[in-house]
C-alpha positions in Angstrom: 6.2 30.0 17.1 4.5 26.9 18.1 5.7 23.5 18.4 4.6 21.4 14.8 1.9 18.4 15.6 2.2 17.3 12.3 3.3 17.9 8.6 0.9 16.6 5.9 2.0 15.1 2.7 -0.3 15.5 -0.5 -0.7 12.3 -2.4 -3.1 12.5 -5.4 -4.8 9.3 -6.3 -6.9 7.5 -9.3 -9.5 5.1 -9.1 -10.9 3.8 -12.2 -14.0 2.2 -12.7 -13.7 -0.1 -15.7 -18.1 -2.1 -16.3 -19.8 0.1 -13.7 -21.5 1.7 -15.9 -24.1 -0.5 -16.0 -22.9 -2.9 -19.3 -21.0 -4.8 -17.2 -21.2 -7.9 -15.1 -24.8 -8.1 -13.6 -25.1 -4.6 -15.3 -23.9 -2.8 -12.1 -24.2 0.5 -12.4 -22.2 3.0 -9.8 -22.8 6.6 -9.7 -21.4 9.6 -8.6 -23.8 10.6 -5.7 -23.0 6.6 -4.4 -19.5 7.1 -4.8 -19.4 10.2 -3.2 -21.4 8.7 0.1 -19.1 5.6 0.1 -16.0 7.1 -0.8 -15.7 10.5 1.7 -16.9 7.9 4.3 -13.4 5.9 4.1 -10.2 7.5 6.1 -8.1 9.9 3.3 -5.5 11.5 6.1 -3.5 8.9 7.9 0.0 9.1 9.7 2.9 6.9 8.3 3.7 4.0 10.7 6.6 2.0 11.2 6.5 -2.1 11.7 8.3 -3.0 14.9 10.8 -5.8 14.7 9.5 -9.0 13.8 10.5 -12.4 15.1 8.8 -15.9 15.0 7.6 -18.9 17.1 7.0 -22.3 16.4 3.4 -22.4 17.8 1.2 -21.7 15.5 3.5 -23.2 12.6 4.9 -19.9 11.0 3.1 -17.0 12.6 5.1 -13.9 12.5 5.0 -11.6 15.6 6.0 -8.4 16.2 7.2 -7.4 19.9 5.4 -3.7 19.5 8.1 -2.1 21.2 10.1 1.1 19.7 13.8 0.6 19.4 14.6 3.8 17.8 13.9 7.6 18.0 11.5 7.8 15.3 8.3 6.6 16.7 6.0 3.9 15.3 3.0 6.0 14.5 4.6 9.4 12.9 3.9 13.3 12.6 4.3 12.7 9.0 1.1 12.4 7.7 -0.3 11.5 4.1 -3.5 13.7 2.8 -4.9 11.3 0.0 -6.7 13.2 -2.7 -9.3 11.1 -4.2 -10.1 11.1 -8.1 -12.8 8.7 -9.0 -12.7 8.6 -13.0 -15.8 6.1 -15.2 -14.6 4.7 -17.9 -17.1 4.2 -20.9 -18.3 1.2 -22.5 -16.3 1.4 -25.4 -13.3 0.7 -22.8 -15.5 -1.7 -21.1 -15.2 -3.7 -24.0 -12.0 -3.2 -25.2 -11.5 -5.1 -21.7 -13.4 -7.8 -22.3 -12.4 -8.2 -25.3 -8.5 -8.4 -24.3 -9.7 -11.0 -21.7 -11.3 -13.6 -24.7 -8.2 -12.9 -27.4 -5.4 -13.2 -24.5 -6.9 -16.4 -22.4 -5.7 -19.7 -22.9 -6.2 -22.8 -21.2 -4.3 -23.6 -18.1 -4.3 -27.3 -18.7 -3.0 -27.4 -22.5 -4.4 -31.0 -22.3 -7.7 -30.3 -21.7 -9.8 -30.0 -24.9 -13.6 -29.9 -23.8 -15.2 -26.9 -25.8 -17.8 -26.4 -22.7 -16.9 -23.3 -20.1 -15.6 -25.5 -17.7 -12.0 -25.0 -17.7 -9.9 -22.7 -16.1 -8.3 -20.2 -18.2 -5.3 -17.8 -17.8 -4.6 -14.3 -19.3 -1.3 -13.1 -20.2 -0.8 -10.2 -18.0 2.3 -9.2 -19.7 -0.1 -8.3 -22.9 -2.3 -6.9 -20.4 -0.1 -4.3 -19.0 0.3 -2.8 -22.6 -3.5 -1.8 -22.5 -3.4 -0.1 -18.9 0.3 1.5 -19.4 -1.2 2.8 -23.1 -4.1 4.4 -21.4 -2.7 5.4 -18.6 -0.4 7.6 -21.7 -3.5 8.4 -23.8 -5.3 10.2 -20.5 -1.5 11.6 -19.3 -3.1 10.9 -15.9 0.6 9.4 -14.7 1.6 12.2 -12.4 -1.2 10.3 -9.9 -1.1 6.9 -8.7 -3.9 4.8 -10.3 -5.9 1.8 -9.1 -8.0 0.0 -11.2 -11.5 -1.8 -10.3 -12.7 -4.0 -13.0 -16.1 -5.6 -13.3 -15.7 -7.2 -16.9 -19.1 -9.4 -18.1 -18.1 -12.9 -17.5 -17.9 -14.7 -21.2 -20.0 -18.2 -20.9 -16.8 -20.1 -22.9 -14.3 -18.6 -20.1 -16.2 -19.0 -17.4 -13.1 -19.2 -14.6 -10.5 -16.9 -15.5 -7.2 -15.6 -14.3 -3.8 -13.6 -14.7 -0.5 -14.9 -14.8 3.0 -13.6 -15.8 4.9 -16.9 -17.3 3.5 -20.5 -18.4 1.0 -22.7 -16.5 2.6 -26.2 -15.3 1.3 -28.3 -18.2 3.4 -25.6 -21.0 6.4 -26.2 -19.2 5.9 -30.0 -18.9 5.5 -30.1 -22.8 8.5 -27.9 -23.6 10.2 -30.5 -21.0 9.1 -33.3 -23.3 9.7 -31.4 -26.2 13.7 -31.4 -27.0 13.1 -30.3 -30.6 11.1 -27.0 -29.4 13.5 -26.5 -26.5 16.6 -26.5 -29.5 14.3 -24.2 -31.7 13.6 -21.9 -28.3 17.8 -21.4 -27.7 17.8 -20.7 -31.7 15.2 -18.1 -32.1 15.5 -14.5 -32.5 14.5 -11.3 -30.9 12.6 -8.9 -29.9 9.1 -9.8 -31.3 6.8 -6.8 -32.0 3.6 -6.8 -29.7 0.6 -5.8 -31.5 -0.6 -3.8 -29.1 2.8 -2.0 -28.5 0.4 0.9 -30.4 2.1 4.4 -31.3 1.3 6.7 -28.5 -1.5 8.9 -28.6 -2.6 11.0 -26.1 -5.7 13.4 -25.0 -5.0 14.5 -21.8 -8.5 13.6 -19.1 -7.0 17.0 -16.8 -5.0 19.4 -17.0 -3.6 18.7 -13.3 -5.2 16.3 -10.8 -8.0 17.7 -8.8 -6.2 18.0 -5.5 -9.7 17.7 -3.1 -10.7 15.0 -1.2 -13.3 13.6 -4.0 -13.9 14.3 -7.5 -15.8 12.5 -9.9 -15.5 12.3 -13.3 -17.0 10.5 -16.3 -15.2 9.7 -19.2 -17.1 9.9 -22.3 -16.8 7.4 -25.4 -15.8 10.2 -27.8 -12.6 10.9 -24.9 -11.1 7.5 -26.1 -12.4 6.7 -29.2 -8.8 6.3 -30.8 -7.4 4.3 -28.3 -10.6 2.3 -28.2 -9.9 2.0 -32.0 -6.1 1.5 -31.6 -6.4 -1.2 -29.3 -9.6 -3.1 -31.2 -7.5 -3.4 -34.3 -4.7 -4.5 -32.2 -6.4 -7.3 -30.3 -8.2 -8.5 -33.8 -4.7 -8.8 -35.1 -3.4 -11.3 -31.9 -6.8 -13.6 -32.4 -5.8 -13.9 -36.0 -2.6 -15.3 -35.6 -3.6 -17.5 -32.8 -6.2 -18.9 -35.4 -6.0 -21.9 -36.5 -2.7 -23.3 -34.6 -2.3 -26.1 -32.6 -1.1 -26.5 -28.7 2.3 -26.6 -29.1 2.7 -23.8 -31.6 0.7 -21.8 -29.0 2.9 -23.1 -26.3 5.9 -22.0 -28.5 5.0 -18.6 -29.2 4.5 -17.5 -25.5 7.7 -19.4 -24.6 9.4 -17.7 -27.5 7.8 -14.1 -25.9 9.2 -15.2 -22.9 12.8 -15.4 -24.3 12.7 -12.3 -25.9 10.1 -9.8 -24.1 10.7 -7.0 -21.5 10.3 -9.6 -18.2 14.0 -9.9 -17.9 14.0 -12.0 -14.9 11.5 -14.7 -16.3 14.0 -14.7 -20.4 17.0 -15.6 -17.7 15.3 -17.8 -15.5 14.1 -20.0 -19.2 16.8 -19.6 -20.8 19.0 -20.7 -18.0 16.8 -23.7 -17.9 16.7 -24.3 -21.6 20.0 -25.0 -21.7 20.8 -26.6 -18.5 17.7 -29.1 -20.5 16.5 -30.7 -17.1 14.5 -27.1 -16.5 14.6 -28.0 -12.6 13.7 -24.2 -11.5 11.3 -23.7 -13.7 7.4 -23.0 -12.2 4.4 -21.6 -12.5 3.5 -18.7 -11.3 0.3 -18.6 -9.2 -3.0 -17.5 -10.9 -4.2 -14.3 -9.7 -7.0 -11.8 -9.4 -4.9 -8.6 -8.7 -1.3 -7.2 -10.2 1.5 -4.2 -9.7 2.0 -3.4 -12.7 5.4 -1.9 -13.5 4.4 2.0 -13.7 2.7 3.8 -11.4 -0.5 1.3 -12.1 -2.6 -1.7 -10.2 -5.4 -3.4 -11.2 -8.2 -5.5 -9.4 -10.2 -7.7 -11.4 -13.7 -8.2 -9.8 -14.7 -10.7 -12.2 -11.9 -13.1 -12.1 -11.1 -16.5 -9.2 -11.9 -16.8 -6.6 -8.4 -17.3 -5.8 -6.7 -18.0 -2.8 -3.1 -17.8 -1.2 -1.1 -16.8 2.1 0.8 -19.5 4.4 -0.4 -22.9 4.5 -1.4 -23.1 8.1 -1.4 -21.3 10.9 -1.2 -17.2 8.7 -3.4 -14.6 9.7 -4.8 -12.4 7.1 -4.6 -15.2 4.3 -6.2 -14.5 0.8 -9.3 -16.2 0.5 -12.1 -16.6 -2.5 -14.4 -13.7 -0.8 -11.4 -11.2 0.7 -12.5 -9.1 -3.0 -15.8 -8.0 -2.9 -18.0 -9.9 -6.1 -20.7 -8.1 -7.8 -22.4 -11.7 -8.8 -22.4 -13.1 -5.1 -23.9 -9.8 -3.9 -25.4 -7.7 -6.4 -26.0 -10.7 -8.8 -27.9 -13.0 -5.3 -30.4 -10.8 -5.0 -33.4 -12.6 -6.9 -35.9 -10.2 -8.5 -39.6 -11.1 -7.8 -41.6 -11.4 -11.0 -45.1 -9.5 -11.9 -47.4 -12.2 -9.7 -45.1 -12.7 -6.9 -45.1 -8.5 -6.8 -49.3 -8.6 -6.8 -49.6 -11.4 -4.0 -46.9 -9.4 -1.7 -48.8 -6.4 -2.3 -52.0 -8.0 -1.8 -51.3 -9.3 1.4 -49.8 -6.6 2.4 -53.2 -4.1 1.7 -55.2 -7.1 3.2 -53.2 -7.1 6.3 -53.1 -3.8 6.7 -57.0 -2.3 5.8 -58.1 -5.6 8.4 -57.8 -3.0 11.1 -59.3 -0.2 9.9 -62.8 0.4 11.2 -66.0 2.0 9.6 -64.9 5.6 11.5 -62.1 6.5 9.8 -61.8 9.6 7.7 -61.3 9.1 3.9 -57.7 11.4 4.7 -56.6 8.5 7.1 -57.2 5.8 4.8 -55.5 7.9 1.7 -51.7 8.2 4.1 -52.2 4.3 4.8 -52.7 3.2 1.1 -50.2 5.6 1.0 -47.6 4.0 3.0 -48.7 0.3 1.7 -47.6 1.5 -1.3 -44.5 3.9 -0.7 -42.6 0.6 1.2 -43.5 -1.8 -1.8 -41.8 0.7 -4.2 -39.6 1.1 -2.7 -38.3 -2.1 -2.0 -39.6 -4.0 -5.4 -40.0 -1.2 -8.2 -36.8 1.3 -7.6 -33.4 0.3 -9.2 -35.3 -2.7 -11.3 -33.1 -3.2 -14.2 -36.8 -4.8 -15.7 -39.7 -2.9 -14.9 -43.0 -4.2 -13.3 -45.8 -3.3 -15.3 -47.3 -3.1 -11.2 -44.8 -0.4 -10.3 -46.2 1.8 -13.1 -49.9 1.0 -12.5 -49.0 2.0 -8.7 -47.4 5.1 -10.1 -50.4 6.3 -11.7 -52.4 5.3 -8.4 -49.8 7.7 -6.5 -50.6 10.4 -8.8 -54.5 10.2 -8.7 -54.1 9.6 -4.6 -52.2 13.3 -4.9 -54.9 14.6 -6.4 -57.5 13.6 -4.2 -55.4 15.0 -1.1 -55.7 18.6 -2.6 -59.0 18.2 -2.4 -59.2 17.8 1.4 -57.4 21.6 1.5 -60.6 22.8 1.2 -61.8 25.8 3.7 -64.7 23.2 4.6 -62.3 20.7 6.1 -61.5 21.0 9.7 -57.9 21.7 10.6 -56.4 18.3 11.6 -57.1 16.9 8.3 -56.2 19.7 5.9 -52.7 19.4 7.9 -52.3 16.0 7.3 -53.4 16.1 3.6 -50.6 19.2 3.1 -47.9 16.8 4.7 -48.9 13.9 2.4 -48.5 16.3 -0.5 -45.2 18.0 0.4 -44.0 14.4 1.2 -45.1 12.8 -2.5 -43.4 15.7 -3.9 -39.9 15.0 -2.5 -40.2 11.1 -3.9 -37.9 9.8 -6.1 -39.4 6.2 -6.3 -40.1 5.8 -9.9 -37.0 7.1 -11.6 -33.3 5.5 -12.2 -31.3 8.3 -11.4 -30.0 7.6 -7.6 -30.8 11.4 -6.3 -31.9 10.0 -3.1 -28.4 8.7 -1.6 -29.5 5.9 0.5 -29.2 2.3 -0.9 -32.1 0.6 -1.7 -30.4 -2.9 -1.2 -28.8 -4.6 2.0 -26.7 -6.1 -0.8 -26.0 -3.1 -2.9 -24.8 -1.4 0.9 -22.6 -4.5 1.3 -20.9 -4.3 -2.0 -20.2 -0.6 -1.8 -19.1 -0.7 1.8 -16.7 -3.5 1.0 -15.6 -1.7 -2.2 -15.0 1.3 0.2 -12.6 -1.1 2.3 -10.3 -2.5 -0.4 -9.6 0.6 -2.0 -8.5 2.1 1.6 -6.4 -1.2 1.9 -4.9 -0.3 -1.6 -4.0 3.0 -0.4 -2.7 1.8 2.9 -0.6 -1.1 1.6 0.5 -0.2 -1.5 0.8 3.5 -2.7 1.9 4.1 1.0 2.9 1.7 2.9 4.4 1.3 6.5 8.2 1.2 6.6 10.3 -1.2 8.8 10.8 0.6 12.1 14.5 2.9 12.2 15.5 6.0 10.2 16.3 5.5 6.4 18.7 8.5 5.5 18.9 9.7 1.9 22.6 9.5 0.6 23.6 11.0 -2.9 25.6 7.2 -3.2 24.9 4.1 -2.4 28.4 1.8 -2.2 27.1 -2.1 -2.6 29.9 -4.0 -0.8 29.3 -7.8 -2.1 31.6 -10.6 -0.4 30.1 -13.6 -2.1 32.1 -17.0 0.1 31.9 -20.1 -0.8 33.4 -23.0 0.7 36.6 -23.5 -1.8 38.3 -20.6 -3.5 36.6 -20.0 -7.1 39.5 -19.1 -9.5 37.6 -15.9 -11.3 34.0 -14.4 -10.0 32.4 -15.2 -13.1 32.8 -18.9 -11.9 30.5 -17.8 -9.0 27.0 -20.2 -9.9 25.1 -16.2 -9.3 23.5 -14.0 -12.1 25.9 -11.0 -11.0 24.3 -8.8 -13.7 21.2 -9.7 -12.1 22.0 -8.9 -8.6 23.7 -5.9 -10.0 20.5 -4.8 -11.9 18.4 -5.0 -8.9 20.5 -3.8 -6.6 20.3 -0.9 -9.0 16.5 -0.2 -9.5 16.3 0.7 -5.4 17.9 4.1 -6.1 16.2 7.5 -6.4 16.8 10.6 -8.6 19.9 12.3 -7.9 21.6 9.1 -6.4 24.3 6.8 -7.6 25.4 3.3 -7.5 28.9 1.6 -6.5 29.3 -2.0 -6.8 32.6 -3.5 -5.4 32.5 -7.6 -5.6 34.4 -9.3 -3.8 35.4 -13.4 -3.1 35.9 -14.9 -0.2 36.7 -18.6 0.9 36.0 -20.6 4.2 38.9 -22.5 3.4 41.6 -19.9 3.4 40.3 -17.5 6.3 40.1 -19.8 9.2 38.0 -17.2 11.3 35.3 -16.7 8.5 35.0 -20.6 8.3 34.8 -20.4 12.1 32.5 -17.0 12.5 30.4 -19.5 9.5 30.6 -22.9 11.7 29.7 -20.9 15.0 26.5 -19.4 13.4 25.4 -22.4 12.2 22.3 -23.9 14.0 20.0 -27.1 13.4 15.9 -27.1 14.2 13.0 -29.7 14.1 10.6 -27.6 12.9 6.6 -29.1 12.4 5.3 -29.1 9.4 1.5 -29.1 8.1 1.6 -29.6 4.5 -1.3 -28.0 1.9 -3.0 -32.0 1.9 -3.3 -31.8 5.3 0.0 -34.2 6.3 1.7 -33.5 9.1 5.6 -33.7 9.6 9.1 -32.8 11.5 11.4 -31.2 9.1 15.3 -30.8 10.7 16.5 -27.8 9.3 20.1 -26.6 9.0 20.4 -23.2 9.1 22.3 -19.6 10.2 21.2 -17.5 13.2 21.2 -14.2 11.8 22.8 -12.8 15.4 25.0 -14.9 16.2 26.8 -14.5 12.4 26.0 -10.8 12.6 28.2 -10.1 15.8 30.7 -13.0 14.1 31.6 -11.1 11.4 31.8 -7.8 13.3 34.3 -9.4 15.5 36.5 -10.4 12.5 39.6 -8.2 12.0 37.8 -5.7 14.3 35.2 -5.3 11.7 37.4 -4.3 8.7 34.9 -6.4 6.5 32.2 -3.8 7.1 34.1 -0.6 6.7 34.4 0.1 3.5 36.2 2.9 1.8 33.3 5.4 2.4 32.5 4.0 6.2 32.9 7.5 7.7 31.5 9.4 4.7 28.2 11.6 5.4 27.4 11.3 1.5 27.9 7.6 0.5 26.4 4.7 2.6 28.1 1.2 2.4 26.0 -1.4 2.1 27.8 -4.8 3.1 25.9 -8.2 1.4 27.1 -11.5 2.2 26.2 -13.6 0.2 27.0 -17.4 1.2 27.3 -19.8 -1.3 26.7 -23.4 0.1 26.7 -26.9 -1.7 25.1 -30.0 -0.6 22.0 -29.8 2.5 19.7 -27.0 2.1 20.4 -23.7 4.2 18.4 -21.1 5.6 18.7 -18.1 7.7 16.1 -18.0 11.3 14.8 -22.0 10.2 12.6 -20.0 7.3 14.2 -17.8 5.2 16.6 -17.2 2.5 17.4 -13.8 3.0 17.5 -11.4 6.2 18.3 -7.7 7.0 20.0 -6.6 9.8 21.0 -3.2 11.2 24.6 -3.3 9.3 24.6 -5.8 6.7 22.2 -7.7 4.9 22.9 -11.4 4.6 22.0 -14.2 2.1 22.0 -17.9 1.8 22.2 -20.1 -1.6 22.0 -23.8 -1.6 21.5 -26.8 -4.7 18.2 -27.6 -3.6 15.7 -26.4 -6.6 12.4 -27.3 -5.5 12.0 -26.4 -1.4 8.2 -26.4 -0.2 7.7 -23.0 1.2 5.3 -22.3 4.3 3.1 -20.9 1.6 0.3 -21.5 -1.0 -1.5 -20.0 -3.4 -4.9 -22.0 -4.8 -4.1 -25.1 -3.0 -0.8 -25.5 -4.2 2.4 -25.0 -2.0 4.6 -22.7 -3.3 8.3 -23.9 -4.0 11.4 -21.5 -3.6 14.6 -22.4 -6.0 17.0 -21.9 -3.4 19.6 -21.8 -6.1 18.5 -18.8 -6.7 17.8 -16.6 -3.5 17.7 -13.3 -5.9 14.4 -12.2 -4.8 14.7 -12.6 -0.8 18.1 -11.2 -1.3 16.6 -8.1 -3.3 13.9 -7.5 -0.5 16.2 -8.0 2.4 18.7 -5.1 0.7 15.7 -3.0 -0.3 14.4 -3.4 3.8 18.3 -2.3 5.0 18.3 0.6 2.5 15.4 2.5 3.2 12.8 0.2 5.1 10.6 -1.4 2.7 9.0 -4.6 4.1 6.4 -7.2 2.5 3.6 -5.6 1.2 1.3 -7.7 3.4 2.6 -5.8 6.4 1.5 -3.1 8.1 0.9 -1.2 11.3 -2.9 -1.6 13.1 -3.6 1.3 15.2 -5.9 -0.8 17.0 -3.9 -3.8 17.8 -0.6 -1.1 18.2 1.5 -3.8 16.5 2.1 -5.4 12.6 -0.4 -7.4 11.2 -0.9 -9.1 7.9 -3.3 -9.0 5.4 -1.9 -11.3 2.2 -4.8 -9.6 -0.2 -1.7 -7.3 -1.5 0.8 -9.8 -1.7 0.3 -10.1 -5.8 2.5 -8.3 -8.9 6.0 -9.1 -10.1 8.4 -7.5 -7.1 10.4 -8.6 -4.6 7.9 -7.9 -1.4 4.8 -10.2 -2.7 4.9 -13.8 -2.8 2.6 -14.9 -5.4 5.4 -14.3 -8.3 9.0 -15.0 -8.5 9.4 -11.7 -10.6 12.0 -9.0 -8.7 11.7 -6.2 -10.8 11.0 -2.9 -8.4 7.6 -1.2 -9.2 7.5 2.7 -9.0 5.2 2.5 -6.3 8.1 0.9 -4.5 10.5 3.5 -6.1 8.2 5.8 -4.7 8.0 4.5 -1.5 11.7 4.5 -0.9 11.7 8.3 -1.8 9.3 8.9 0.6 10.9 6.6 3.5 13.7 9.4 2.6 11.9 12.2 3.1 9.3 11.1 6.2 13.0 10.8 7.9 14.5 13.9 7.0 11.0 15.9 7.6 10.8 13.9 11.5 14.4 14.6 12.5 13.5 18.2 11.2 10.1 18.3 13.3 12.1 16.8 16.1 14.9 19.7 16.4 12.8 22.4 15.6 10.1 21.7 18.6 13.1 20.9 20.6 14.1 24.4 20.2 10.8 25.8 20.5 10.5 24.0 24.0 14.0 25.5 25.1 12.7 29.0 24.1 9.0 28.4 25.7 11.1 27.3 28.8 13.1 30.6 29.1 12.2 33.4 31.9 11.8 36.5 30.5 12.0 40.0 32.5 12.4 43.5 31.3 15.8 43.7 31.2 16.4 40.4 29.0 13.3 41.7 26.0 16.6 44.3 24.3 18.7 41.5 24.0 15.4 39.2 22.6 14.6 41.8 20.4 17.9 41.8 19.4 18.1 38.2 17.7 14.5 38.4 17.1 15.3 38.4 13.4 17.7 36.1 13.1 15.7 33.5 14.7 12.7 33.8 12.6 14.3 34.1 9.3 15.8 30.6 10.6 12.5 29.2 11.4 10.5 30.8 8.2 13.4 28.9 5.8 12.5 25.5 7.5 9.1 25.7 7.2 9.5 27.3 3.5 11.4 23.8 2.9 9.0 21.9 4.4 6.0 23.3 2.3 8.6 23.2 -1.1 9.3 19.3 -0.3 5.1 19.0 0.5 4.6 20.4 -3.0 7.1 18.0 -5.0 5.8 14.9 -3.1 2.2 15.8 -4.0 3.6 16.2 -8.1 5.0 13.5 -7.8 8.3 15.1 -8.4 10.9 12.8 -6.0 14.2 14.3 -7.1 13.3 17.9 -6.5 12.2 16.6 -2.5 15.5 14.8 -2.6 17.5 17.8 -3.6 16.3 19.3 -0.9 16.7 17.4 1.9 20.6 18.0 2.8 19.1 21.9 3.0 16.5 21.1 5.3 18.9 19.2 7.7 21.2 22.1 7.4 18.3 24.7 7.9 16.7 22.8 10.7 20.4 22.8 12.7 21.0 26.3 11.9 17.8 26.9 13.5 18.5 24.9 16.6 22.0 27.0 16.5 20.2 30.2 16.6 18.0 29.2 19.2 21.1 28.6 21.6 23.0 31.6 20.9 19.9 33.6 21.8 19.5 31.8 25.6 23.4 32.2 25.5 23.1 36.2 25.4 20.1 36.2 27.8 21.8 33.9 30.2 24.3 37.1 31.3 21.9 39.4 32.0 19.7 36.6 34.6 23.5 36.6 36.1 23.7 40.4 36.8 20.3 41.7 37.4 20.3 44.0 40.7 18.1 42.8 43.5 16.6 45.1 46.1 16.4 44.2 50.1 13.1 44.8 51.4 12.5 45.3 55.0 9.1 45.7 56.7 9.4 47.1 60.1 7.0 46.7 62.7 6.6 47.2 66.1 8.4 44.3 67.2 10.7 45.3 65.1 11.1 48.7 66.7 11.4 47.0 70.5 14.2 44.9 69.0 16.0 48.2 68.1 15.8 49.6 71.4 16.7 46.6 73.4 19.9 46.1 71.5 20.7 49.6 71.3 20.1 49.7 75.0 22.5 47.0 75.5 25.7 48.1 73.4 25.3 51.5 75.4 25.4 49.6 78.5 28.1 47.7 77.0 30.3 50.2 75.2 29.4 53.1 77.4 33.1 55.0 78.3 34.2 54.0 82.1 35.4 56.3 84.9 39.5 55.9 85.8 39.6 54.9 89.3 42.2 56.6 91.6 45.1 54.7 92.2 46.0 54.3 96.0 49.0 53.3 97.6 
């Protein structure tokens, strides 16, 4: 029984490569040996980390800084580790053909007024329809019990040279709807749902029975394995192409808007319907064009051919997304220009002349052959190996190499000198080990710097997906699992509102968003309340005390500098004031002290008039014991973020996305996707490459749907907290046992307690293994049910340890002691002297006669 250093949670992940079989962009081919060489070098095991508390300062603008100090009993670097099992899957050329076809069919012009026929326009691919392809492929292969990261390398279409993915409508499409009142009326009258041809019948052909839970595994999917799926998808794409054939621009825009109204993107449909009813359409903005996406299920993709795109803070930000953030096949592999036949002959001739100009007449034939072999070997390695079009000169050199081997064999006879025979034997052995004239990559050493650079960049990107998407850092603190989540929703207005349904908030959307944060086994409750500042002087005073104004320097996307006076609520002052109200009664619901129910107070301030933010820059903030959201009346607030050179606008009338992100941070420690903990910096860092997807934690989309990536992260954060607290209890108990002194008399007492002690320890270890196994199988519901048992078992082990130590303490207090006295000459003389003195003093005295 020893202290526990770490617990490892297995996480299965599939990297699915599409367009890397030699038929994609630049005909790039990726072999299993190369994959294993590069991707076994990335870190497959890393600790769960926590992001310290964040602050902000204004020089430079909007730079986020964490204090780097631990504020809670759980460390920033956890003892719970994630152990990734990587399975690389290479899809065949037929699957590549499906995705290339989908990009062509589902793409439409970003600018509907641009009718040029050349390939200079920017194209947008409908991401909602692309989701059908990814989801159906995962279901067909039955690989949904793992996290799937798709890496796409489709061949670039000359007529659609630059493209990206977008959810919703472009700016010109929105403007065309604004200008067409008849289209707005028809859209409101339209009925749904609309059947999508890509929503095909679910066919299944499992790729594997169970995930190969090893450090690295490689699988090539044959065309016959996906033939049925390919045929269904191509047929559906042909139907979609026919439906668009001959349609005018306005008809295409109408169809896209109609699909949004009746599609699966509830948030977009809600926003579009609301703006159509208002007729002004002030809060409808285009989302960013991106080349990456996180789906609603356990999948995400990176398209290396799309783009390039950029996003992040407008100025002063760190780790911003640029056009070179993703590996690019064209700029690395495609930039390497293969030499022509004439250039190859000239290079070879110049090298031969330079080499043999140093040779004299006294060199042996073996040395001449060795020099010739060195020249040919280097030339073939640089200019023949791996070429898509083989040079005739390379074929001639291959024949010459065979002749040279025969010539070397003639120098192995007995009549030759020993040194020449040894040189010839070594040369023949060296030639037999060559693999210079084959297309198979048996020699795993890369043959170009460009290929090396691309694969290293790709490996770093895939590691980043594991760190930011699959197993991201959490906020600092302990996040426990509760059977029931009770949201106390306080809607605070200036004046009293007659009925809660008259509030300018989408209550159903708020409840749906908050309910998406529950994990298997949890229940959710909502308790809405209305408060008016005009009728509650104490609350109005708290609001007024927390209200501040600040002059904030702003640098716009176009380079314009200006100062902005912002009205905001100081979150810490407001938190302090709300705690004081009625002795803190606002924060204490019916289940305030319940161990099975968590109360989450959400204060939603609805402010008319000037824009109002929290802490100068935010619409919502997660605090230790509450969530604060501010809603004001401006529909086009220019934020400090940009994408593709355009400012990202916030609709301050609808802070739902920001409010949900703050609630998720308060509830389970979820942080924005671009934030993570850096071991090198010992602090939080930003990487905006990963800020994509229609979830509350990404900046490039207005969507707020919670992906299964985030749902699983919430469950894992609960599990990590319980496991780490269990480890701390067990280690503290073991530390008490280590510090206890033992002896022969206490051994019997300890043996009597040993069985219960070991049994309680084994029960904890058994639960650790049970929870880790369920996590590896993506069975988070089973893990949740074990957390309460783990807490009880850990506490039982500590109590058993304390009982054992208590039984040992009386033995220590009553143990017998023996006084050992050592005698020597000085001691003996001392006894004699003392005895003589006592004899002299105590001897009987003779009575004196009395004489009168």
